[in-house]
C-alpha positions in Angstrom: -61.4 46.8 -73.1 -60.9 50.2 -71.7 -58.1 50.4 -68.9 -58.4 53.4 -66.4 -55.7 56.0 -67.1 -53.0 55.8 -64.3 -50.5 58.4 -63.3 -47.8 58.6 -60.8 -48.1 61.3 -58.1 -46.0 63.7 -60.3 -48.4 63.2 -63.2 -46.3 60.9 -65.3 -48.6 58.6 -67.3 -48.2 54.8 -66.4 -48.9 52.3 -69.2 -50.6 49.0 -68.4 -47.5 47.2 -69.7 -44.1 48.1 -70.8 -42.0 46.6 -73.6 -38.5 47.1 -75.1 -39.5 49.8 -77.4 -40.5 51.9 -74.4 -36.8 52.4 -73.8 -36.2 53.9 -77.3 -34.2 52.6 -80.1 -31.1 54.5 -79.2 -31.0 53.4 -75.5 -27.3 52.9 -74.6 -26.5 50.9 -71.5 -23.0 52.6 -71.1 -24.3 56.1 -71.6 -27.7 55.8 -69.7 -26.8 53.4 -66.9 -23.1 52.1 -66.7 -22.1 49.6 -64.1 -22.5 50.5 -60.4 -19.6 52.7 -59.4 -19.1 54.0 -63.0 -20.3 57.2 -64.7 -23.1 58.1 -64.8 -23.7 56.3 -61.5 -27.4 55.6 -62.3 -26.9 52.3 -60.8 -25.1 53.4 -57.6 -22.0 55.2 -56.6 -20.1 52.0 -55.5 -19.3 48.8 -57.4 -20.5 46.3 -54.9 -23.1 48.6 -53.1 -24.6 46.9 -50.1 -22.4 43.8 -50.5 -19.6 45.9 -49.5 -21.4 47.3 -46.5 -25.0 48.0 -45.7 -26.4 51.6 -45.6 -25.9 53.5 -42.4 -29.0 53.1 -40.1 -29.6 56.6 -38.7 -32.6 57.1 -36.5 -33.5 60.8 -36.0 -33.8 61.5 -32.4 -33.9 64.5 -30.0 -36.1 66.0 -27.2 -35.9 67.6 -23.9 -32.5 68.2 -22.4 -29.2 67.0 -23.8 -29.1 64.4 -21.0 -32.4 62.9 -21.9 -31.4 62.7 -25.6 -28.1 61.2 -24.7 -30.0 58.3 -23.1 -32.1 57.8 -26.2 -28.9 57.7 -28.3 -27.4 55.1 -26.2 -30.7 53.0 -26.3 -30.6 53.2 -30.1 -26.9 52.3 -30.4 -27.5 49.3 -27.9 -30.2 48.2 -30.4 -28.1 48.1 -33.4 -28.1 51.6 -34.8 -25.0 52.5 -36.8 -25.2 56.2 -37.0 -26.6 59.2 -35.0 -29.0 61.7 -36.2 -29.8 64.8 -34.1 -33.1 66.7 -33.9 -32.8 70.2 -32.4 -35.6 72.1 -30.9 -36.9 75.2 -32.7 -35.2 77.8 -30.4 -31.8 76.2 -31.2 -32.7 76.2 -34.9 -33.6 79.8 -34.8 -30.7 80.9 -32.9 -32.5 81.6 -29.6 -31.4 80.7 -26.2 -33.9 78.7 -24.1 -34.5 81.8 -21.8 -35.5 84.1 -24.7 -39.1 85.2 -24.6 -39.7 83.8 -28.1 -38.6 80.3 -26.9 -41.6 80.0 -24.5 -43.4 76.8 -25.1 -40.8 75.4 -27.6 -37.9 74.4 -25.5 -37.1 70.7 -26.1 -40.4 70.0 -27.7 -39.5 68.9 -31.3 -35.8 68.3 -30.6 -33.0 68.7 -28.0 -32.3 72.1 -26.5 -28.7 73.2 -27.1 -27.6 76.5 -25.6 -24.0 76.2 -25.1 -20.9 73.9 -25.1 -22.1 72.5 -21.8 -25.2 71.1 -23.4 -23.2 69.6 -26.3 -20.9 67.9 -23.9 -24.0 66.2 -22.2 -25.4 65.2 -25.6 -22.4 63.1 -26.4 -21.3 62.0 -23.0 -20.0 58.6 -23.1 -20.3 58.4 -26.9 -16.9 58.2 -28.6 -17.2 60.7 -31.4 -14.2 59.0 -33.2 -16.2 55.9 -33.7 -19.6 57.2 -34.6 -20.9 59.2 -37.6 -23.4 62.0 -36.7 -25.9 63.8 -38.8 -27.4 67.1 -37.5 -30.6 68.4 -39.0 -29.7 72.2 -38.6 -29.6 75.0 -41.1 -29.4 78.7 -40.1 -27.2 77.8 -37.1 -25.5 74.8 -38.7 -22.0 76.3 -38.5 -22.4 77.0 -34.8 -23.7 73.4 -33.9 -20.8 72.0 -36.1 -18.2 73.8 -34.1 -19.8 72.9 -30.8 -19.6 69.2 -31.9 -15.9 69.6 -33.0 -15.0 71.3 -29.8 -16.5 68.1 -27.9 -14.7 65.8 -30.2 -11.5 67.7 -29.4 -12.2 67.4 -25.7 -12.5 63.7 -26.2 -9.1 63.5 -27.8 -10.4 62.8 -31.3 -8.3 64.2 -34.1 -10.0 66.5 -36.7 -9.3 63.7 -39.4 -11.4 61.3 -37.4 -14.5 63.5 -37.0 -17.2 62.2 -39.4 -20.7 63.2 -40.1 -23.0 65.7 -41.8 -24.6 69.0 -41.1 -27.8 69.7 -43.2 -26.7 73.3 -43.6 -29.1 73.8 -46.6 -30.5 77.3 -46.1 -32.1 77.7 -49.5 -34.7 75.1 -49.0 -35.7 76.9 -45.6 -36.9 79.9 -47.6 -39.0 77.8 -50.0 -40.3 75.0 -47.8 -39.4 74.8 -44.0 -39.0 78.3 -42.6 -36.2 78.0 -40.0 -34.2 80.8 -41.6 -32.6 83.8 -39.7 -30.6 86.0 -42.0 -31.4 86.9 -45.8 -30.2 84.8 -48.6 -27.0 86.4 -49.5 -25.3 86.4 -46.0 -26.7 83.0 -45.4 -24.9 81.7 -48.5 -21.8 83.3 -47.2 -22.1 81.3 -43.9 -22.6 78.2 -46.0 -19.5 78.8 -48.1 -17.4 79.8 -45.2 -18.4 76.4 -43.7 -17.3 74.7 -46.9 -13.8 76.3 -46.6 -13.4 75.8 -42.9 -14.1 72.1 -43.2 -11.8 71.6 -46.3 -9.1 72.9 -44.0 -10.1 71.7 -40.6 -12.5 68.8 -40.8 -11.7 67.0 -44.1 -14.1 64.0 -43.5 -17.1 66.2 -42.6 -20.0 66.3 -45.1 -20.5 70.0 -45.2 -24.0 70.2 -46.5 -26.9 67.7 -47.0 -28.9 69.5 -49.8 -32.3 68.5 -48.9 -35.3 67.6 -51.0 -36.9 65.9 -48.0 -38.6 69.1 -46.7 -39.5 70.2 -50.2 -41.5 67.1 -50.4 -42.9 67.4 -47.0 -44.2 70.8 -47.9 -46.3 69.3 -50.7 -44.1 69.0 -53.8 -44.2 66.3 -56.3 -41.3 63.8 -56.7 -40.1 65.6 -59.9 -40.2 69.0 -58.1 -38.4 67.6 -55.1 -35.6 66.4 -57.5 -35.4 69.5 -59.7 -35.5 72.0 -56.8 -33.0 70.1 -54.8 -30.5 69.9 -57.7 -31.1 73.7 -58.6 -30.3 74.5 -55.0 -27.1 72.3 -55.3 -26.1 74.3 -58.4 -26.5 77.5 -56.4 -24.3 76.2 -53.7 -21.6 75.1 -56.1 -21.6 78.5 -57.9 -21.5 80.3 -54.5 -18.5 78.3 -53.5 -16.7 78.9 -56.9 -17.5 82.7 -56.6 -15.8 82.6 -53.1 -12.6 81.2 -54.6 -12.9 77.6 -53.8 -11.8 74.9 -56.3 -14.7 72.6 -57.3 -12.9 69.3 -56.6 -11.8 70.6 -53.2 -15.3 70.8 -51.9 -17.6 68.9 -54.1 -16.6 65.4 -52.7 -18.1 66.4 -49.4 -21.5 67.5 -50.7 -24.3 65.1 -49.9 -28.1 65.0 -50.4 -31.2 64.2 -48.5 -34.2 62.8 -50.1 -37.8 61.9 -49.1 -39.1 58.2 -49.6 -42.8 58.4 -50.4 -45.4 55.7 -51.1 -45.1 55.4 -55.0 -42.5 52.8 -54.8 -41.3 52.6 -58.5 -41.4 56.4 -59.0 -39.1 56.9 -55.9 -36.7 54.3 -57.1 -36.7 56.2 -60.5 -36.1 59.5 -58.7 -33.0 58.3 -56.9 -31.6 56.8 -60.1 -32.3 60.0 -62.1 -30.7 62.1 -59.4 -27.4 60.3 -59.6 -27.4 60.5 -63.4 -28.3 64.1 -63.4 -25.7 65.2 -60.7 -23.0 63.4 -62.5 -23.8 65.3 -65.7 -24.0 68.7 -63.9 -20.8 68.3 -62.1 -18.8 67.0 -65.2 -20.4 69.2 -67.9 -21.4 72.3 -66.2 -18.7 72.7 -63.5 -15.8 70.9 -65.0 -15.2 68.6 -62.1 -12.7 65.8 -62.7 -12.5 64.0 -59.5 -14.9 61.0 -59.7 -15.9 61.7 -56.0 -17.3 65.1 -57.2 -19.5 63.4 -59.6 -21.0 60.9 -57.3 -24.3 61.8 -55.6 -24.5 60.2 -52.2 -27.6 60.7 -50.2 -29.6 60.0 -46.9 -33.2 59.1 -47.1 -36.0 59.6 -44.6 -39.4 58.0 -44.9 -42.3 60.5 -45.4 -43.5 62.1 -42.3 -46.3 63.7 -44.2 -47.7 60.3 -45.3 -48.2 59.2 -41.7 -51.8 59.2 -40.4 -53.1 59.7 -36.8 -56.0 57.5 -37.7 -55.1 53.7 -37.5 -51.5 54.8 -36.8 -50.4 51.1 -36.8 -50.8 51.3 -40.8 -47.9 53.6 -40.7 -45.6 50.6 -40.2 -46.5 49.2 -43.6 -46.2 52.6 -45.2 -42.8 53.1 -43.7 -41.6 49.6 -44.8 -42.7 50.2 -48.4 -40.8 53.6 -48.3 -37.7 52.2 -46.8 -37.7 49.5 -49.5 -37.8 52.2 -52.3 -34.8 53.9 -50.6 -32.9 50.7 -50.7 -33.9 49.6 -54.1 -32.8 53.0 -55.2 -29.3 52.7 -53.5 -29.4 55.2 -50.5 -26.2 55.5 -48.4 -28.1 56.0 -45.0 -31.7 55.7 -44.0 -34.0 56.9 -41.2 -37.3 55.1 -40.8 -40.1 57.0 -39.1 -41.9 55.7 -36.0 -45.5 54.8 -36.5 -46.7 57.1 -33.8 -45.1 60.3 -35.1 -48.4 61.7 -36.4 -49.4 62.0 -32.8 -46.2 62.6 -30.7 -42.4 62.2 -30.6 -41.5 58.4 -30.8 -41.5 56.2 -27.8 -38.8 53.8 -27.1 -41.0 51.0 -28.4 -42.1 52.7 -31.7 -38.4 53.8 -32.4 -37.3 50.2 -32.0 -39.8 48.9 -34.4 -38.7 51.6 -36.9 -35.1 50.4 -36.5 -36.0 46.8 -36.7 -37.8 47.5 -40.0 -34.4 48.5 -41.4 -32.7 45.5 -39.9 -35.2 43.0 -41.3 -34.5 44.6 -44.7 -30.9 44.1 -44.4 -30.9 40.6 -42.9 -34.1 38.8 -44.1 -35.2 40.0 -47.6 -32.1 39.6 -49.9 -32.3 43.2 -51.1 -28.6 43.7 -50.3 -27.4 40.8 -52.4 -27.2 42.6 -55.8 -26.7 46.3 -56.9 -29.7 48.1 -58.5 -31.9 45.1 -58.7 -34.6 46.9 -60.8 -32.1 47.9 -63.6 -33.3 46.8 -66.9 -37.0 46.8 -66.0 -38.8 48.4 -69.1 -41.0 50.3 -66.7 -38.2 51.5 -64.3 -35.9 52.5 -66.9 -38.7 54.3 -68.8 -39.9 56.0 -65.6 -36.3 57.1 -64.7 -36.1 58.8 -68.0 -39.5 60.5 -67.6 -38.6 61.8 -64.2 -35.3 62.9 -65.5 -36.6 64.9 -68.4 -39.3 66.7 -66.4 -36.8 67.6 -63.7 -34.5 69.1 -66.4 -37.4 71.2 -67.7 -37.7 72.7 -64.2 -33.9 73.3 -63.9 -33.8 75.0 -67.3 -36.7 77.3 -66.2 -34.9 78.2 -62.9 -31.7 78.8 -64.7 -33.6 81.2 -67.0 -34.9 83.1 -63.9 -31.3 83.6 -62.7 -30.9 80.5 -60.4 -32.3 79.3 -57.2 -31.6 82.4 -55.1 -33.5 84.5 -57.6 -36.2 81.9 -57.9 -36.6 81.9 -54.1 -36.9 85.7 -54.1 -39.6 85.6 -56.8 -41.4 82.8 -55.0 -41.5 80.7 -58.1 -40.6 77.4 -56.4 -42.8 78.3 -53.4 -45.8 78.7 -55.7 -45.2 75.4 -57.5 -45.0 73.5 -54.2 -48.2 75.3 -52.9 -50.2 74.4 -56.1 -49.0 70.8 -55.9 -49.9 70.6 -52.2 -53.4 72.0 -53.0 -53.9 69.5 -55.8 -53.0 66.5 -53.5 -55.2 67.7 -50.7 -58.1 68.2 -52.9 -57.7 64.6 -54.3 -57.7 63.3 -50.8 -60.8 65.2 -49.8 -62.7 64.1 -52.9 -61.8 60.5 -52.3 -59.9 60.5 -55.7 -56.6 59.4 -53.8 -57.2 56.7 -51.2 -55.5 56.9 -47.7 -56.2 53.7 -46.1 -57.8 54.1 -42.6 -58.5 57.7 -43.2 -60.8 58.4 -46.3 -61.4 54.7 -47.0 -61.6 51.6 -44.6 -61.9 53.8 -41.7 -64.1 51.5 -39.7 -66.5 52.5 -37.0 -64.3 51.9 -33.9 -61.7 54.4 -32.6 -58.1 53.5 -32.5 -56.8 51.5 -29.5 -55.2 53.5 -26.8 -51.5 53.9 -27.4 -48.7 55.0 -25.1 -47.4 58.4 -26.3 -44.1 60.1 -25.4 -44.7 63.4 -23.4 -41.9 66.1 -23.0 -41.5 67.2 -19.4 -42.8 70.7 -19.1 -40.1 71.6 -16.7 -37.4 71.5 -19.4 -37.4 75.3 -20.0 -36.9 76.0 -16.2 -34.0 73.7 -16.1 -32.4 75.2 -19.2 -33.0 78.6 -17.7 -31.3 77.8 -14.5 -28.3 76.3 -16.4 -28.0 79.5 -18.4 -28.0 81.6 -15.3 -25.2 79.5 -13.8 -23.3 79.5 -17.0 -23.3 83.4 -17.3 -22.3 83.6 -13.6 -19.3 81.2 -13.8 -17.7 82.1 -17.2 -15.3 84.9 -18.0 -17.8 87.3 -19.4 -15.2 89.8 -20.5 -13.6 87.1 -22.5 -16.9 86.2 -24.1 -17.6 89.8 -25.0 -14.1 90.2 -26.7 -14.7 87.0 -28.7 -18.1 88.2 -29.8 -16.6 91.4 -30.9 -14.2 89.4 -33.2 -17.3 87.6 -34.6 -18.9 91.0 -35.3 -15.7 92.4 -37.1 -15.5 89.2 -39.2 -19.2 89.5 -40.2 -18.6 93.2 -41.1 -15.6 92.2 -43.3 -14.8 89.1 -45.4 -12.8 86.8 -43.1 -14.1 83.3 -42.5 -16.6 83.5 -39.8 -16.1 80.0 -38.3 -12.7 80.8 -36.7 -13.9 83.6 -34.5 -17.3 81.8 -33.8 -15.3 78.8 -32.7 -13.3 80.9 -30.2 -16.5 82.5 -29.0 -18.1 79.2 -28.3 -14.9 77.8 -26.7 -15.2 80.7 -24.2 -18.8 79.6 -23.4 -20.7 82.1 -25.6 -24.2 80.8 -26.2 -25.9 79.9 -29.5 -28.2 82.8 -29.0 -25.4 85.3 -28.3 -23.4 84.4 -31.4 -26.6 84.4 -33.5 -27.6 87.9 -32.1 -24.2 89.3 -33.2 -24.8 88.1 -36.7 -28.4 89.4 -36.6 -27.0 92.7 -35.7 -24.8 92.7 -38.9 -26.8 90.8 -41.5 -30.3 91.5 -40.3 -33.3 89.0 -40.3 -35.1 87.9 -43.4 -38.7 88.7 -43.8 -40.4 87.3 -46.8 -42.3 89.8 -49.0 
């Protein structure tokens, strides 16, 4: 009897059944798996995993003004969220103030508008930053937003040693997948390594980068490409930090990762397990790291926004649950679950609550936290983990041969690979070869029921504009200009940029003003 050929979304063949011989005669538990908390960390970075503590529940939120987002943060905290995750609007991500002509129509739309220290104060008003961990999805302006956050923490009386969280700060994936870059790759990498050095001295518990495969996957990559390109980018950051004179074990323990959770449950679990094993090997054998914290890959996961459908949007609750389960089975350290209405608008309070409850049900009602790496030893999962790893290594070897990630980005190798994968996927959907329930199959005749959708107040730009006018009238503009000149001098030289930038922000320079100074020195990146 013939059985239809099955493959994962990455093209890895899936057999009808798996047996012990699929693991190979030389399969060695200690070498390939090890116990949780032991090299190569395939089974997890901590011995007890979720029995020690559950993952951090971090719902991504941000829209409109800082005060509106502050209210959403408090709503989520009151409903049991255990960590904050900030979405910034496009002008903030691109280093433009809300009154800039290029910000028209985008202020507060896909995240919160942050123009200055005044906005950052409002964003965290009444939220004790010594007690909460905050993740910020920000890249080109990551150092600026981190410094604003640290300034607010200082105003609250929080010591630097108690400031915890993560800035995404992964500029390489912006060039190949997401597009919110400002400066060319080389000065951007300098800002990243300056942030590593600054935090090592000033903010020792801050995760200085979240090396992101999430947006690579959202752009259309396969799971294997997501893993390979993310680790190649991580290699580039480590090399840049070493070239800047930093010691590997001084900065590597604060590196973190950010992965996508997609629909192919077992492939996703295999991806996370392979990622830990590969990173431990890279850090030990390639970079000579000896601190076990440098070898442990810790990661945040977000469910797949690209998998959400506008048609029959309630189906997205099921998709998100399966994706979240893959992240938990794969040993994530923190998790964001998308709201079911995000293919249509920003989440409402109701849809955000359902997304958070999804995580809470997994923690409290399913038993998935009772034992570490519960799928370990599965002939299928172990075989799939090996296959994902080997295909990812092939990509990494090819990128190394090109000269590394920066060179591969400049030559558009990774971009082309992602584009080709996205095209193949879309063609399969349009041909009906890949079923999307409620969209290209089981669509039904009736339209979707009416749903309440979140709408951003169009007056947000006017309110931010008025605030900027008031800021510039009330601050010491001469002091701001002197501080910005020190930023310019540091950018033209080799001093760490974050110290003069902090001074400028404390004197109420805006995000756009600091970014414009750096634009004047570094220029802007324009892809060929």
